[in-house]
NUFI-62769 format. One record per residue (C-alpha): residue number from 1; x, y, z negated. Coordinates in Angstrom, 3 decimals. Last residue first. Layout:
r k:NUM	east:X	north:Y	up:Z;
...
This chain:
r k:475	east:133.904	north:134.116	up:-113.062;
r k:474	east:136.910	north:132.003	up:-113.625;
r k:473	east:139.491	north:134.734	up:-114.273;
r k:472	east:139.616	north:135.527	up:-117.874;
r k:471	east:138.278	north:132.136	up:-119.127;
r k:470	east:140.562	north:130.146	up:-116.712;
r k:469	east:143.485	north:132.323	up:-117.979;
r k:468	east:142.713	north:131.235	up:-121.517;
r k:467	east:142.774	north:127.593	up:-120.376;
r k:466	east:146.066	north:128.025	up:-118.714;
r k:465	east:147.949	north:129.614	up:-121.602;
r k:464	east:149.013	north:133.311	up:-121.791;
r k:463	east:152.524	north:134.167	up:-122.446;
r k:462	east:153.611	north:132.031	up:-119.478;
r k:461	east:156.169	north:134.311	up:-117.970;
r k:460	east:155.126	north:137.724	up:-119.491;
r k:459	east:152.737	north:138.875	up:-116.553;
r k:458	east:153.443	north:135.851	up:-114.061;
r k:457	east:150.535	north:133.581	up:-115.188;
r k:456	east:148.156	north:136.497	up:-115.821;
r k:455	east:148.825	north:137.989	up:-112.250;
r k:454	east:148.349	north:134.417	up:-110.648;
r k:453	east:145.002	north:134.089	up:-112.457;
r k:452	east:143.966	north:137.634	up:-111.420;
r k:451	east:144.743	north:136.899	up:-107.752;
r k:450	east:142.723	north:133.763	up:-107.640;
r k:449	east:139.850	north:135.255	up:-109.640;
r k:448	east:139.345	north:138.143	up:-107.075;
r k:447	east:141.197	north:140.919	up:-105.381;
r k:446	east:139.991	north:140.929	up:-101.743;
r k:445	east:136.502	north:140.067	up:-103.111;
r k:444	east:134.432	north:136.914	up:-102.558;
r k:443	east:130.877	north:136.676	up:-103.868;
r k:442	east:129.330	north:139.362	up:-101.451;
r k:441	east:130.166	north:137.597	up:-98.288;
r k:440	east:129.073	north:140.165	up:-95.581;
r k:439	east:125.595	north:140.934	up:-94.248;
r k:438	east:125.007	north:144.203	up:-96.117;
r k:437	east:121.690	north:145.823	up:-95.570;
r k:436	east:120.982	north:147.141	up:-99.171;
r k:435	east:124.767	north:147.492	up:-99.728;
r k:434	east:125.033	north:150.356	up:-97.297;
r k:433	east:123.560	north:152.642	up:-100.031;
r k:432	east:120.602	north:154.569	up:-99.382;
r k:431	east:120.665	north:157.961	up:-97.371;
r k:430	east:118.446	north:160.710	up:-98.884;
r k:429	east:114.743	north:160.720	up:-97.868;
r k:428	east:113.291	north:162.304	up:-100.805;
r k:427	east:114.697	north:159.887	up:-103.241;
r k:426	east:111.508	north:159.065	up:-105.111;
r k:425	east:110.567	north:156.156	up:-102.831;
r k:424	east:114.275	north:155.048	up:-103.049;
r k:423	east:113.895	north:154.703	up:-106.857;
r k:422	east:110.654	north:152.551	up:-106.620;
r k:421	east:112.426	north:150.425	up:-104.206;
r k:420	east:115.398	north:149.863	up:-106.507;
r k:419	east:112.918	north:149.151	up:-109.389;
r k:418	east:111.420	north:146.505	up:-107.313;
r k:417	east:114.851	north:145.195	up:-106.231;
r k:416	east:116.053	north:144.617	up:-109.686;
r k:415	east:119.668	north:143.582	up:-110.171;
r k:414	east:120.803	north:143.472	up:-106.491;
r k:413	east:119.473	north:146.929	up:-105.481;
r k:412	east:120.157	north:148.274	up:-108.826;
r k:411	east:123.979	north:147.516	up:-108.197;
r k:410	east:123.713	north:149.572	up:-104.975;
r k:409	east:121.731	north:152.310	up:-106.633;
r k:408	east:124.321	north:152.793	up:-109.465;
r k:407	east:127.208	north:152.883	up:-106.996;
r k:406	east:125.326	north:155.370	up:-104.817;
r k:405	east:124.650	north:157.677	up:-108.010;
r k:404	east:128.422	north:157.527	up:-108.786;
r k:403	east:129.525	north:154.923	up:-111.555;
r k:402	east:132.911	north:154.083	up:-110.156;
r k:401	east:133.724	north:157.695	up:-109.236;
r k:400	east:133.523	north:158.657	up:-112.949;
r k:399	east:133.232	north:162.391	up:-113.527;
r k:398	east:135.883	north:164.985	up:-114.205;
r k:397	east:137.635	north:164.913	up:-110.727;
r k:396	east:141.126	north:166.586	up:-111.221;
r k:395	east:143.047	north:165.797	up:-107.944;
r k:394	east:139.907	north:164.854	up:-106.164;
r k:393	east:138.117	north:161.435	up:-105.651;
r k:392	east:135.243	north:161.300	up:-103.222;
r k:391	east:132.258	north:159.245	up:-103.864;
r k:390	east:130.068	north:156.283	up:-102.584;
r k:389	east:131.159	north:156.667	up:-98.908;
r k:388	east:129.227	north:153.619	up:-97.433;
r k:387	east:125.844	north:155.219	up:-96.673;
r k:386	east:123.820	north:152.953	up:-94.344;
r k:385	east:124.375	north:151.363	up:-90.906;
r k:384	east:125.849	north:154.451	up:-89.027;
r k:383	east:129.548	north:153.835	up:-89.964;
r k:382	east:131.879	north:153.714	up:-92.894;
r k:381	east:134.354	north:150.851	up:-92.769;
r k:380	east:133.947	north:147.590	up:-94.873;
r k:379	east:136.595	north:146.867	up:-97.440;
r k:378	east:134.305	north:147.228	up:-100.515;
r k:377	east:132.553	north:149.924	up:-102.569;
r k:376	east:134.105	north:152.798	up:-100.890;
r k:375	east:135.655	north:155.857	up:-102.534;
r k:374	east:136.819	north:158.607	up:-100.232;
r k:373	east:140.121	north:159.890	up:-101.416;
r k:372	east:141.425	north:161.137	up:-97.906;
r k:371	east:143.877	north:158.239	up:-97.665;
r k:370	east:140.969	north:155.777	up:-98.226;
r k:369	east:139.822	north:154.368	up:-101.519;
r k:368	east:138.393	north:150.858	up:-102.423;
r k:367	east:137.123	north:149.609	up:-105.720;
r k:366	east:137.252	north:145.933	up:-106.865;
r k:365	east:135.592	north:143.998	up:-109.573;
r k:364	east:132.159	north:145.206	up:-110.470;
r k:363	east:130.478	north:146.278	up:-107.161;
r k:362	east:132.684	north:143.943	up:-105.182;
r k:361	east:131.058	north:140.988	up:-106.954;
r k:360	east:127.734	north:141.669	up:-105.071;
r k:359	east:124.698	north:140.287	up:-107.046;
r k:358	east:122.713	north:137.125	up:-107.300;
r k:357	east:120.506	north:135.380	up:-109.744;
r k:356	east:119.072	north:138.661	up:-111.034;
r k:355	east:119.506	north:139.328	up:-114.888;
r k:354	east:116.128	north:139.006	up:-116.713;
r k:353	east:115.127	north:142.037	up:-118.559;
r k:352	east:117.159	north:144.031	up:-116.296;
r k:351	east:119.706	north:146.511	up:-118.045;
r k:350	east:119.204	north:150.012	up:-119.388;
r k:349	east:122.009	north:150.887	up:-121.817;
r k:348	east:123.991	north:153.062	up:-119.321;
r k:347	east:120.972	north:155.115	up:-118.521;
r k:346	east:122.422	north:158.295	up:-120.287;
r k:345	east:125.604	north:158.141	up:-118.126;
r k:344	east:128.012	north:160.837	up:-119.034;
r k:343	east:127.088	north:160.872	up:-122.764;
r k:342	east:126.616	north:157.130	up:-122.709;
r k:341	east:130.147	north:156.572	up:-121.407;
r k:340	east:131.682	north:158.998	up:-123.983;
r k:339	east:130.017	north:156.861	up:-126.698;
r k:338	east:131.123	north:153.592	up:-125.058;
r k:337	east:134.755	north:154.970	up:-124.726;
r k:336	east:134.619	north:155.684	up:-128.452;
r k:335	east:133.458	north:152.233	up:-129.284;
r k:334	east:136.235	north:150.799	up:-127.069;
r k:333	east:138.708	north:152.776	up:-129.312;
r k:332	east:141.080	north:155.195	up:-127.785;
r k:331	east:144.516	north:154.236	up:-128.888;
r k:330	east:144.969	north:152.031	up:-125.741;
r k:329	east:143.669	north:154.463	up:-123.189;
r k:328	east:145.908	north:157.246	up:-124.663;
r k:327	east:148.970	north:155.171	up:-124.739;
r k:326	east:148.329	north:153.941	up:-121.124;
r k:325	east:147.788	north:157.487	up:-119.921;
r k:324	east:150.753	north:158.976	up:-121.763;
r k:323	east:153.126	north:156.285	up:-120.461;
r k:322	east:151.835	north:156.445	up:-116.891;
r k:321	east:152.139	north:160.234	up:-116.859;
r k:320	east:155.781	north:160.184	up:-118.057;
r k:319	east:157.005	north:157.581	up:-115.718;
r k:318	east:157.063	north:153.763	up:-116.827;
r k:317	east:160.455	north:152.105	up:-116.179;
r k:316	east:159.739	north:148.675	up:-114.892;
r k:315	east:160.429	north:145.048	up:-116.079;
r k:314	east:156.989	north:143.668	up:-114.501;
r k:313	east:158.972	north:142.692	up:-111.293;
r k:312	east:160.752	north:139.728	up:-112.705;
r k:311	east:157.576	north:137.812	up:-113.175;
r k:310	east:156.790	north:138.206	up:-109.326;
r k:309	east:159.799	north:136.258	up:-108.426;
r k:308	east:158.952	north:133.538	up:-110.791;
r k:307	east:155.549	north:133.329	up:-109.230;
r k:306	east:157.085	north:132.905	up:-105.663;
r k:305	east:159.571	north:130.170	up:-106.826;
r k:304	east:160.010	north:128.371	up:-103.562;
r k:303	east:161.359	north:129.645	up:-100.277;
r k:302	east:159.498	north:128.322	up:-97.123;
r k:301	east:156.188	north:128.202	up:-98.960;
r k:300	east:153.762	north:126.762	up:-96.282;
r k:299	east:150.250	north:127.853	up:-95.847;
r k:298	east:148.325	north:126.162	up:-93.004;
r k:297	east:145.046	north:126.283	up:-91.147;
r k:296	east:144.595	north:123.507	up:-88.752;
r k:295	east:143.440	north:124.849	up:-85.331;
r k:294	east:140.175	north:125.922	up:-83.652;
r k:293	east:141.164	north:129.075	up:-82.125;
r k:292	east:139.408	north:132.454	up:-82.359;
r k:291	east:138.630	north:134.245	up:-79.137;
r k:290	east:140.250	north:137.333	up:-77.591;
r k:289	east:139.124	north:137.587	up:-74.058;
r k:288	east:135.802	north:138.941	up:-75.094;
r k:287	east:137.400	north:142.152	up:-76.342;
r k:286	east:135.277	north:144.272	up:-78.677;
r k:285	east:132.466	north:141.938	up:-79.363;
r k:284	east:134.964	north:139.049	up:-79.103;
r k:283	east:136.407	north:140.284	up:-82.363;
r k:282	east:135.475	north:137.320	up:-84.388;
r k:281	east:137.439	north:137.537	up:-87.694;
r k:280	east:140.690	north:135.568	up:-87.719;
r k:279	east:141.251	north:132.069	up:-89.099;
r k:278	east:144.664	north:132.019	up:-90.905;
r k:277	east:148.159	north:130.315	up:-90.349;
r k:276	east:150.515	north:131.038	up:-93.036;
r k:275	east:154.320	north:131.174	up:-93.342;
r k:274	east:156.073	north:131.994	up:-96.646;
r k:273	east:159.328	north:133.314	up:-97.908;
r k:272	east:160.729	north:134.797	up:-94.567;
r k:271	east:164.355	north:134.132	up:-93.984;
r k:270	east:164.673	north:135.055	up:-90.304;
r k:269	east:165.465	north:131.423	up:-89.176;
r k:268	east:162.511	north:130.053	up:-91.112;
r k:267	east:160.047	north:132.585	up:-89.758;
r k:266	east:161.413	north:131.923	up:-86.264;
r k:265	east:160.721	north:128.162	up:-86.429;
r k:264	east:157.203	north:128.914	up:-87.716;
r k:263	east:156.497	north:131.344	up:-84.941;
r k:262	east:157.966	north:128.693	up:-82.369;
r k:261	east:155.454	north:126.056	up:-83.872;
r k:260	east:152.390	north:128.534	up:-83.774;
r k:259	east:153.203	north:129.578	up:-80.170;
r k:258	east:150.526	north:127.326	up:-78.683;
r k:257	east:147.785	north:129.089	up:-80.922;
r k:256	east:148.396	north:132.396	up:-79.031;
r k:255	east:145.662	north:132.747	up:-76.517;
r k:254	east:143.003	north:130.758	up:-78.241;
r k:253	east:143.463	north:132.839	up:-81.404;
r k:252	east:145.193	north:131.984	up:-84.686;
r k:251	east:145.999	north:134.900	up:-86.909;
r k:250	east:149.593	north:134.411	up:-88.071;
r k:249	east:150.622	north:135.719	up:-91.492;
r k:248	east:154.192	north:135.888	up:-92.216;
r k:247	east:154.686	north:136.253	up:-95.916;
r k:246	east:157.522	north:138.205	up:-97.310;
r k:245	east:158.028	north:138.150	up:-101.207;
r k:244	east:158.944	north:141.734	up:-102.026;
r k:243	east:160.913	north:140.835	up:-103.914;
r k:242	east:163.911	north:138.578	up:-104.842;
r k:241	east:166.232	north:141.527	up:-105.319;
r k:240	east:169.986	north:141.616	up:-105.366;
r k:239	east:170.216	north:144.989	up:-103.864;
r k:238	east:172.311	north:143.680	up:-100.886;
r k:237	east:170.272	north:140.423	up:-100.545;
r k:236	east:166.799	north:142.235	up:-100.792;
r k:235	east:168.012	north:144.720	up:-98.183;
r k:234	east:169.379	north:142.116	up:-95.663;
r k:233	east:165.905	north:140.314	up:-95.869;
r k:232	east:164.239	north:143.616	up:-95.245;
r k:231	east:166.562	north:144.570	up:-92.526;
r k:230	east:166.088	north:141.359	up:-90.734;
r k:229	east:162.296	north:141.595	up:-91.069;
r k:228	east:162.595	north:145.169	up:-89.574;
r k:227	east:164.666	north:143.819	up:-86.572;
r k:226	east:162.019	north:140.977	up:-85.893;
r k:225	east:159.153	north:143.538	up:-85.950;
r k:224	east:161.072	north:145.946	up:-83.626;
r k:223	east:161.583	north:143.013	up:-81.265;
r k:222	east:157.883	north:141.995	up:-81.428;
r k:221	east:156.891	north:145.520	up:-80.189;
r k:220	east:153.185	north:146.401	up:-80.967;
r k:219	east:151.064	north:148.636	up:-78.656;
r k:218	east:148.190	north:146.160	up:-78.697;
r k:217	east:148.611	north:143.476	up:-81.481;
r k:216	east:146.049	north:141.214	up:-79.757;
r k:215	east:147.540	north:140.469	up:-76.445;
r k:214	east:150.831	north:142.128	up:-77.648;
r k:213	east:151.868	north:138.912	up:-79.268;
r k:212	east:151.521	north:136.687	up:-76.326;
r k:211	east:153.578	north:138.728	up:-73.941;
r k:210	east:156.141	north:139.879	up:-76.688;
r k:209	east:157.004	north:136.292	up:-77.841;
r k:208	east:156.353	north:134.711	up:-81.302;
r k:207	east:152.666	north:135.439	up:-81.652;
r k:206	east:150.303	north:136.940	up:-84.252;
r k:205	east:152.634	north:138.802	up:-86.595;
r k:204	east:150.737	north:140.472	up:-89.521;
r k:203	east:153.447	north:140.567	up:-92.098;
r k:202	east:152.045	north:140.391	up:-95.526;
r k:201	east:154.384	north:142.000	up:-98.162;
r k:200	east:154.176	north:141.113	up:-101.846;
r k:199	east:155.691	north:142.476	up:-105.113;
r k:198	east:156.780	north:145.969	up:-104.238;
r k:197	east:159.306	north:147.289	up:-106.775;
r k:196	east:160.160	north:150.437	up:-105.021;
r k:195	east:163.768	north:149.374	up:-104.390;
r k:194	east:162.793	north:146.854	up:-101.801;
r k:193	east:160.505	north:149.287	up:-99.971;
r k:192	east:163.184	north:151.991	up:-99.908;
r k:191	east:165.785	north:149.444	up:-98.701;
r k:190	east:163.724	north:148.594	up:-95.714;
r k:189	east:163.443	north:152.229	up:-94.521;
r k:188	east:161.299	north:151.921	up:-91.301;
r k:187	east:161.288	north:154.313	up:-88.465;
r k:186	east:160.624	north:151.956	up:-85.579;
r k:185	east:157.209	north:150.706	up:-86.374;
r k:184	east:155.861	north:147.204	up:-85.768;
r k:183	east:155.939	north:145.933	up:-89.262;
r k:182	east:152.255	north:144.857	up:-88.556;
r k:181	east:151.628	north:145.432	up:-92.295;
r k:180	east:149.746	north:144.302	up:-95.253;
r k:179	east:150.807	north:145.726	up:-98.704;
r k:178	east:150.930	north:144.249	up:-102.256;
r k:177	east:151.415	north:145.586	up:-105.751;
r k:176	east:151.144	north:144.072	up:-109.031;
r k:175	east:150.226	north:146.583	up:-111.734;
r k:174	east:152.251	north:147.437	up:-114.807;
r k:173	east:151.167	north:151.115	up:-114.798;
r k:172	east:154.759	north:152.095	up:-113.809;
r k:171	east:154.341	north:149.707	up:-110.787;
r k:170	east:151.631	north:151.870	up:-109.323;
r k:169	east:153.875	north:154.925	up:-109.506;
r k:168	east:156.722	north:153.079	up:-107.810;
r k:167	east:154.330	north:151.817	up:-104.994;
r k:166	east:153.231	north:155.337	up:-104.424;
r k:165	east:156.798	north:156.380	up:-103.960;
r k:164	east:157.410	north:153.517	up:-101.513;
r k:163	east:154.291	north:154.746	up:-99.490;
r k:162	east:155.777	north:158.268	up:-99.066;
r k:161	east:156.881	north:157.838	up:-95.581;
r k:160	east:153.148	north:157.141	up:-94.679;
r k:159	east:153.170	north:155.271	up:-91.237;
r k:158	east:154.195	north:152.158	up:-93.213;
r k:157	east:150.893	north:151.634	up:-94.762;
r k:156	east:149.113	north:151.149	up:-91.386;
r k:155	east:145.658	north:151.995	up:-91.890;
r k:154	east:142.442	north:149.781	up:-92.024;
r k:153	east:142.761	north:148.492	up:-95.513;
r k:152	east:146.105	north:148.613	up:-97.140;
r k:151	east:148.156	north:149.187	up:-100.302;
r k:150	east:146.469	north:146.316	up:-102.211;
r k:149	east:146.774	north:147.080	up:-105.946;
r k:148	east:146.711	north:144.483	up:-108.621;
r k:147	east:145.949	north:144.046	up:-112.290;
r k:146	east:144.140	north:147.416	up:-112.785;
r k:145	east:143.130	north:148.502	up:-116.322;
r k:144	east:145.698	north:151.107	up:-117.086;
r k:143	east:145.484	north:152.254	up:-113.253;
r k:142	east:141.895	north:153.400	up:-113.392;
r k:141	east:141.447	north:157.191	up:-114.133;
r k:140	east:145.184	north:158.215	up:-114.316;
r k:139	east:145.843	north:155.842	up:-111.365;
r k:138	east:143.260	north:157.639	up:-109.190;
r k:137	east:144.732	north:161.043	up:-109.999;
r k:136	east:148.166	north:159.845	up:-109.429;
r k:135	east:147.056	north:158.719	up:-105.992;
r k:134	east:145.673	north:162.256	up:-105.257;
r k:133	east:148.892	north:163.970	up:-106.364;
r k:132	east:151.011	north:161.581	up:-104.376;
r k:131	east:149.199	north:162.414	up:-101.149;
r k:130	east:147.510	north:159.819	up:-98.962;
r k:129	east:148.107	north:160.507	up:-95.250;
r k:128	east:145.308	north:161.397	up:-92.681;
r k:127	east:143.482	north:160.069	up:-89.664;
r k:126	east:139.798	north:159.938	up:-89.483;
r k:125	east:137.554	north:156.991	up:-89.798;
r k:124	east:133.866	north:157.288	up:-89.284;
r k:123	east:133.270	north:154.152	up:-87.200;
r k:122	east:131.604	north:153.377	up:-84.054;
r k:121	east:133.017	north:156.498	up:-82.170;
r k:120	east:132.432	north:154.759	up:-78.863;
r k:119	east:135.816	north:155.906	up:-77.480;
r k:118	east:137.373	north:155.035	up:-80.869;
r k:117	east:135.904	north:151.475	up:-80.593;
r k:116	east:137.218	north:151.150	up:-77.200;
r k:115	east:140.798	north:152.115	up:-78.097;
r k:114	east:140.679	north:149.995	up:-81.232;
r k:113	east:141.730	north:151.935	up:-84.359;
r k:112	east:138.700	north:151.119	up:-86.261;
r k:111	east:139.584	north:147.394	up:-85.565;
r k:110	east:137.796	north:144.943	up:-83.409;
r k:109	east:140.495	north:144.625	up:-80.908;
r k:108	east:144.030	north:145.911	up:-82.264;
r k:107	east:145.052	north:149.371	up:-81.292;
r k:106	east:148.454	north:149.883	up:-82.914;
r k:105	east:150.155	north:152.843	up:-84.346;
r k:104	east:147.863	north:153.296	up:-87.194;
r k:103	east:146.300	north:155.970	up:-89.199;
r k:102	east:144.225	north:156.226	up:-92.344;
r k:101	east:147.430	north:156.027	up:-94.373;
r k:100	east:148.310	north:155.070	up:-97.968;
r k:99	east:144.962	north:153.131	up:-97.839;
r k:98	east:144.279	north:151.965	up:-101.415;
r k:97	east:142.349	north:148.681	up:-102.586;
r k:96	east:142.172	north:148.639	up:-106.321;
r k:95	east:141.476	north:145.460	up:-108.478;
r k:94	east:140.486	north:145.492	up:-112.205;
r k:93	east:137.627	north:147.860	up:-111.584;
r k:92	east:136.873	north:149.473	up:-114.918;
r k:91	east:134.471	north:148.358	up:-117.612;
r k:90	east:131.731	north:150.594	up:-118.972;
r k:89	east:129.291	north:149.494	up:-116.274;
r k:88	east:126.533	north:151.559	up:-114.908;
r k:87	east:123.996	north:149.484	up:-113.112;
r k:86	east:124.734	north:146.577	up:-115.486;
r k:85	east:123.917	north:143.164	up:-114.061;
r k:84	east:124.138	north:141.371	up:-117.379;
r k:83	east:126.519	north:138.813	up:-116.014;
r k:82	east:128.603	north:141.583	up:-114.091;
r k:81	east:128.745	north:143.869	up:-117.081;
r k:80	east:129.756	north:140.974	up:-119.462;
r k:79	east:132.624	north:139.857	up:-117.012;
r k:78	east:133.712	north:143.358	up:-116.722;
r k:77	east:134.085	north:143.475	up:-120.482;
r k:76	east:136.096	north:140.410	up:-120.566;
r k:75	east:138.481	north:141.688	up:-117.919;
r k:74	east:138.643	north:145.066	up:-119.590;
r k:73	east:139.962	north:143.183	up:-122.722;
r k:72	east:142.816	north:141.590	up:-120.616;
r k:71	east:143.728	north:144.744	up:-118.788;
r k:70	east:143.855	north:146.910	up:-122.038;
r k:69	east:145.986	north:144.150	up:-123.770;
r k:68	east:148.408	north:143.853	up:-120.757;
r k:67	east:148.974	north:147.652	up:-120.870;
r k:66	east:149.541	north:147.611	up:-124.640;
r k:65	east:152.053	north:144.829	up:-124.244;
r k:64	east:153.809	north:146.798	up:-121.390;
r k:63	east:154.114	north:149.553	up:-123.668;
r k:62	east:155.689	north:147.433	up:-126.445;
r k:61	east:157.890	north:145.795	up:-124.022;
r k:60	east:156.844	north:142.356	up:-122.836;
r k:59	east:159.040	north:139.250	up:-123.267;
r k:58	east:156.914	north:137.850	up:-126.046;
r k:57	east:156.454	north:139.308	up:-129.487;
r k:56	east:154.845	north:142.280	up:-127.762;
r k:55	east:152.107	north:140.171	up:-126.455;
r k:54	east:151.034	north:138.774	up:-129.979;
r k:53	east:150.973	north:142.164	up:-131.649;
r k:52	east:149.045	north:143.735	up:-128.728;
r k:51	east:146.514	north:140.928	up:-128.927;
r k:50	east:146.104	north:141.313	up:-132.621;
r k:49	east:145.682	north:145.060	up:-132.304;
r k:48	east:142.876	north:144.977	up:-129.666;
r k:47	east:140.951	north:141.928	up:-130.867;
r k:46	east:138.733	north:143.961	up:-133.312;
r k:45	east:138.155	north:146.682	up:-130.812;
r k:44	east:137.169	north:144.232	up:-128.307;
r k:43	east:134.714	north:142.554	up:-130.649;
r k:42	east:132.973	north:145.689	up:-131.528;
r k:41	east:132.753	north:146.435	up:-127.823;
r k:40	east:130.865	north:143.177	up:-127.396;
r k:39	east:128.529	north:143.983	up:-130.186;
r k:38	east:127.786	north:147.404	up:-128.844;
r k:37	east:127.164	north:146.035	up:-125.316;
r k:36	east:124.602	north:143.702	up:-126.676;
r k:35	east:125.035	north:139.949	up:-126.779;
r k:34	east:124.336	north:138.150	up:-123.492;
r k:33	east:125.482	north:134.788	up:-124.884;
r k:32	east:128.050	north:134.572	up:-122.060;
r k:31	east:129.833	north:137.733	up:-123.400;
r k:30	east:129.512	north:136.652	up:-126.951;
r k:29	east:130.951	north:133.171	up:-126.148;
r k:28	east:133.645	north:134.968	up:-124.227;
r k:27	east:134.595	north:137.071	up:-127.195;
r k:26	east:135.114	north:133.977	up:-129.249;
r k:25	east:137.037	north:132.196	up:-126.379;
r k:24	east:139.520	north:135.240	up:-126.220;
r k:23	east:140.364	north:134.850	up:-129.873;
r k:22	east:140.324	north:131.146	up:-129.855;
r k:21	east:142.817	north:131.096	up:-126.808;
r k:20	east:144.923	north:133.701	up:-128.478;
r k:19	east:145.400	north:131.473	up:-131.607;
r k:18	east:146.157	north:128.373	up:-129.356;
r k:17	east:148.812	north:130.393	up:-127.566;
r k:16	east:150.327	north:130.980	up:-130.796;
r k:15	east:150.483	north:133.801	up:-133.412;
r k:14	east:149.790	north:131.151	up:-136.155;
r k:13	east:150.911	north:132.295	up:-139.483;
r k:12	east:150.907	north:136.060	up:-138.798;
r k:11	east:147.622	north:135.510	up:-136.694;
r k:10	east:145.705	north:134.221	up:-139.583;
r k:9	east:143.971	north:137.510	up:-140.516;
r k:8	east:142.943	north:137.829	up:-136.825;
r k:7	east:141.508	north:134.329	up:-136.485;
r k:6	east:139.393	north:134.999	up:-139.734;
r k:5	east:138.343	north:138.321	up:-138.418;
r k:4	east:136.751	north:136.648	up:-135.241;
r k:3	east:135.013	north:133.923	up:-137.397;
r k:2	east:133.511	north:136.561	up:-139.529;
r k:1	east:132.240	north:138.604	up:-136.413;
């Protein structure tokens, strides 16, 4: 601790990028050295005030500096918990995936809303709209530590008329926000989304003409999509805003690949900021006529300065609840948080003697919630192959959804399979976590290192150097 204290004492003389890098590097050495949670927490508490002092000398407001301090220190703690394979992490998820609506007006093949999928009742996915009260409860528990929220999973976010308000609440916690939408909805208030402070909007448009587009985006209307894009671009111009950044995302199938050049030309004409061609998931199990195409994948920035646009979106007015929550979380020491955590989770100090070689990163980095408050560990949809609803958030849930029994079991499955099997043998036949039979990529999360690095570059306009960003995001 002496080296850390020396850095802190000298901060008045050298409150520079290099000083912050040394501060973070010192904590990182302890994290990678597998030091105890008590030692790590002590380092976080020692770094809290110096980091806040440094951040507030930049372009950040005092409250934004506290929020950034919490988020950065939580990243270091989350890295420790993943490396140690903790089953009950003290850290909070740094990414949140939230469905404002469980419903959708389209019926794309392979989706929970596909006509045939619904008829076969493959997935447990009921319609519903996320309320402001329930979302506020989520943010009160986890918002101070989150870097990014994706307002989409299986629902169409635009079908919830309150989605712009949810975005405003998220922004008050200094969180970067994004949604993915078909934009094929007739009642659409473009100005409300621009005013909300939304950072990024993915436009899922897989074709340039109606006949080709509707082959996959069933029930979609390409003319409605084009009109909504025009309204968004006009609203940005009228309100003098550079966000949301609009990305036309084209999933390349055999039936639509020939329209990629026309789609690119149309995107430029409409004033979209980015155009990307992506490989889709294989949905031929649902519709054999829809097959992925073997084409070059591209990502073109049609209007430069994306990160500069994001940087301007951190100047937000924090509402009363967000201010109180951020202040409370900042003033509560990490040592006190650990003591409270141990009271709630008596087994929180138990770790594998030798950390397992592999674990699922979703279980430590990103948490998912649907419109009904069901907590999921990843972006998969609940069905019969194992329990995937790990908890349910209520307006005033006292316990920690991120450390529910199923979350703990799922982490134990990867950390110590023998201990997991022993625990399952004593479970009395209750359903085990879906994760024990998962076949998805467990290393890549929807909100991962790339997204964290981008957030750190834009929060405070270069206030954190590239080497420090690599330490914070490169795990």
